[in-house]
MARKENU-863163 format. One line per 5 residues: number of its first residue (from 0); their letters; for each residue x, z, y of N, C-alpha, C, O. Coordinates in Angstrom, 2 decimals. Layout:
BEGIN
NUM = A = X,Z,Y,X,Z,Y,X,Z,Y,X,Z,Y  ...
***
This chain:
BEGIN
0 = XXXXX = 99.20,49.65,106.55,99.74,49.09,107.76,99.15,47.68,107.92,99.23,46.86,107.00  98.58,47.42,109.06,98.02,46.09,109.30,99.07,45.18,109.93,100.17,45.61,110.25  98.71,43.92,110.11,99.67,42.92,110.59,100.19,43.27,111.98,101.35,42.99,112.29  99.36,43.87,112.83,99.79,44.22,114.18,100.84,45.33,114.15,101.65,45.44,115.07  100.84,46.15,113.11,101.79,47.25,113.02,103.03,46.89,112.21,103.97,47.69,112.13
5 = XXXXX = 103.04,45.71,111.61,104.16,45.31,110.78,105.45,45.26,111.58,105.49,44.70,112.68  106.48,45.83,111.03,107.78,45.82,111.69,108.46,44.49,111.41,108.62,44.09,110.26  108.87,43.83,112.48,109.55,42.55,112.35,111.04,42.81,112.57,111.44,43.27,113.63  111.84,42.51,111.56,113.27,42.76,111.74,113.84,41.90,112.86,113.54,40.71,112.95  114.65,42.50,113.69,115.24,41.74,114.79,116.53,41.07,114.34,117.20,41.54,113.42
10 = XXXXX = 116.85,40.01,114.99,118.09,39.30,114.71,119.25,40.11,115.30,119.09,40.73,116.35  120.39,40.11,114.64,121.55,40.79,115.23,121.92,40.13,116.56,121.80,38.92,116.72  122.37,40.94,117.48,122.83,40.43,118.76,124.30,40.03,118.60,125.02,40.61,117.79  124.73,39.07,119.38,126.13,38.64,119.37,126.83,39.36,120.52,126.37,39.33,121.67  127.95,40.00,120.21,128.73,40.72,121.22,130.15,40.19,121.26,130.69,39.69,120.28
15 = XXXXX = 130.74,40.32,122.45,132.16,40.07,122.65,132.77,41.38,123.14,132.32,41.95,124.13  133.79,41.83,122.43,134.49,43.06,122.80,135.94,42.67,123.08,136.65,42.17,122.20  136.36,42.92,124.31,137.74,42.56,124.70,138.55,43.84,124.80,138.14,44.81,125.44  139.73,43.83,124.14,140.62,44.99,124.17,142.00,44.56,124.66,142.43,43.42,124.44  142.67,45.49,125.31,144.00,45.20,125.86,145.03,45.27,124.73,145.13,46.26,124.01
20 = XXXXX = 145.79,44.20,124.61,146.80,44.11,123.58,146.33,43.28,122.40,145.14,43.04,122.23  147.28,42.86,121.60,146.94,42.08,120.41,146.71,43.01,119.23,147.50,43.90,118.95  145.61,42.78,118.55,145.25,43.55,117.36,146.13,43.09,116.21,146.21,41.89,115.93  146.78,44.03,115.55,147.63,43.69,114.42,146.82,43.20,113.23,145.68,43.62,113.03  147.41,42.30,112.47,146.72,41.73,111.30,146.28,42.80,110.31,145.27,42.63,109.62
25 = XXXXX = 147.03,43.92,110.22,146.69,44.98,109.28,145.38,45.68,109.67,144.80,46.39,108.85  144.93,45.51,110.88,143.68,46.14,111.34,142.49,45.19,111.32,141.37,45.59,111.61  142.72,43.94,110.98,141.65,42.94,111.01,140.49,43.32,110.09,139.33,43.02,110.40  140.78,43.98,108.97,139.71,44.36,108.05,138.80,45.44,108.62,137.70,45.64,108.11  139.24,46.14,109.65,138.39,47.14,110.32,137.20,46.47,110.99,136.15,47.09,111.18
30 = XXXXX = 137.36,45.21,111.35,136.34,44.50,112.12,135.76,43.34,111.31,135.55,42.25,111.83  135.50,43.60,110.04,134.95,42.59,109.14,133.66,42.02,109.72,132.80,42.76,110.21  133.53,40.71,109.66,132.34,40.04,110.18,132.50,39.58,111.62,131.66,38.84,112.13  133.57,40.01,112.28,133.82,39.58,113.65,134.97,38.59,113.66,135.91,38.70,112.87  134.89,37.64,114.57,135.99,36.70,114.79,137.00,37.38,115.70,136.63,37.97,116.72
35 = XXXXX = 138.26,37.31,115.34,139.32,37.94,116.13,140.16,36.84,116.76,140.79,36.04,116.05  140.17,36.80,118.09,140.97,35.81,118.83,142.05,36.55,119.61,141.74,37.39,120.46  143.30,36.23,119.33,144.42,36.77,120.10,144.60,35.83,121.28,144.98,34.67,121.11  144.34,36.34,122.48,144.34,35.50,123.68,145.75,35.37,124.26,146.61,36.22,124.03  145.98,34.28,125.02,147.28,34.00,125.62,147.72,35.08,126.61,148.91,35.28,126.83
40 = XXXXX = 146.75,35.78,127.20,147.07,36.83,128.18,147.47,38.15,127.53,147.70,39.14,128.22  147.54,38.16,126.20,147.96,39.36,125.49,146.82,40.25,125.04,147.06,41.30,124.43  145.59,39.87,125.30,144.42,40.65,124.90,143.82,40.10,123.62,144.16,39.01,123.16  142.91,40.88,123.04,142.20,40.47,121.82,140.72,40.40,122.13,140.17,41.29,122.78  140.06,39.35,121.68,138.62,39.19,121.83,137.99,39.20,120.45,138.29,38.37,119.59
45 = XXXXX = 137.10,40.18,120.24,136.32,40.30,119.01,134.94,39.76,119.29,134.31,40.18,120.26  134.45,38.84,118.48,133.13,38.22,118.70,132.37,38.17,117.40,132.92,37.81,116.36  131.07,38.53,117.46,130.25,38.41,116.27,128.97,39.19,116.35,128.68,39.84,117.36  128.19,39.13,115.27,126.88,39.78,115.25,127.01,41.29,115.07,127.86,41.78,114.32  126.15,42.01,115.78,126.07,43.46,115.67,124.60,43.80,115.47,123.76,43.46,116.31
50 = XXXXX = 124.27,44.45,114.36,122.87,44.62,113.97,122.08,45.56,114.86,120.88,45.35,115.06  122.73,46.60,115.39,122.00,47.54,116.25,122.98,48.36,117.08,124.19,48.18,116.97  122.44,49.24,117.90,123.27,50.05,118.78,124.20,50.98,118.00,125.33,51.21,118.43  123.75,51.50,116.88,124.60,52.37,116.06,125.82,51.61,115.57,126.93,52.15,115.56  125.63,50.36,115.15,126.75,49.54,114.70,127.70,49.24,115.85,128.92,49.23,115.67
55 = XXXXX = 127.16,48.99,117.04,127.99,48.75,118.21,128.84,49.98,118.52,130.04,49.86,118.79  128.23,51.14,118.49,128.97,52.38,118.74,130.05,52.59,117.69,131.13,53.10,118.00  129.77,52.21,116.45,130.77,52.30,115.39,131.98,51.41,115.67,133.12,51.82,115.44  131.73,50.20,116.16,132.83,49.29,116.51,133.65,49.85,117.66,134.88,49.78,117.64  132.96,50.41,118.65,133.67,50.97,119.80,134.49,52.19,119.40,135.56,52.44,119.96
60 = XXXXX = 134.00,52.95,118.43,134.76,54.09,117.91,136.04,53.61,117.24,137.09,54.24,117.38  135.96,52.50,116.52,137.16,51.95,115.88,138.19,51.52,116.93,139.39,51.74,116.76  137.71,50.90,118.02,138.61,50.52,119.11,139.27,51.77,119.68,140.48,51.79,119.91  138.49,52.81,119.90,139.03,54.07,120.41,140.08,54.63,119.47,141.14,55.08,119.90  139.79,54.61,118.16,140.72,55.15,117.17,142.04,54.39,117.12,143.06,54.95,116.73
65 = XXXXX = 142.02,53.11,117.50,143.24,52.32,117.56,144.12,52.71,118.75,145.32,52.44,118.76  143.51,53.35,119.74,144.25,53.73,120.94,144.48,52.56,121.88,145.33,52.62,122.77  143.72,51.48,121.68,143.85,50.30,122.54,142.78,50.37,123.62,141.62,50.61,123.32  143.17,50.15,124.88,142.19,50.22,125.97,141.08,49.17,125.82,141.35,48.00,125.54  139.85,49.61,126.01,138.67,48.73,125.99,138.56,48.09,127.37,138.50,48.80,128.38
70 = XXXXX = 138.52,46.77,127.42,138.41,46.06,128.69,136.98,45.68,129.03,136.57,45.78,130.18  136.22,45.23,128.01,134.84,44.83,128.31,134.04,44.72,127.01,134.58,44.51,125.93  132.71,44.87,127.16,131.75,44.66,126.10,130.63,43.83,126.69,130.00,44.24,127.66  130.37,42.67,126.12,129.34,41.78,126.63,128.45,41.28,125.50,128.93,40.91,124.43  127.15,41.28,125.77,126.20,40.65,124.85,126.12,39.18,125.22,126.03,38.83,126.40
75 = XXXX = 126.15,38.32,124.21,126.18,36.87,124.41,124.93,36.26,123.79,124.49,36.68,122.73  124.38,35.26,124.47,123.26,34.53,123.88,123.76,33.74,122.68,124.80,33.08,122.77  123.04,33.80,121.54,123.51,33.13,120.33,123.47,31.61,120.38,123.93,30.97,119.44  122.94,31.02,121.44,122.81,29.56,121.50,124.10,28.85,121.75,124.11,27.62,121.82
***
């Protein structure tokens, strides 16, 4: 493999996932590596790095398994 073909690992993207309702403390370990903010409006905002689309889908599956409505998913610039 020459230098032009070398695979350069990409940086994880930062995502914000907003769900309706407050996430219980007992579920915080499900979202290891993400910051969990319980918002004043009663929603939860999960923020942090996601390495690829498969990892993002895994996080969304966990939200689905909790039975909490998904409000939004946004990619954020890391700056």
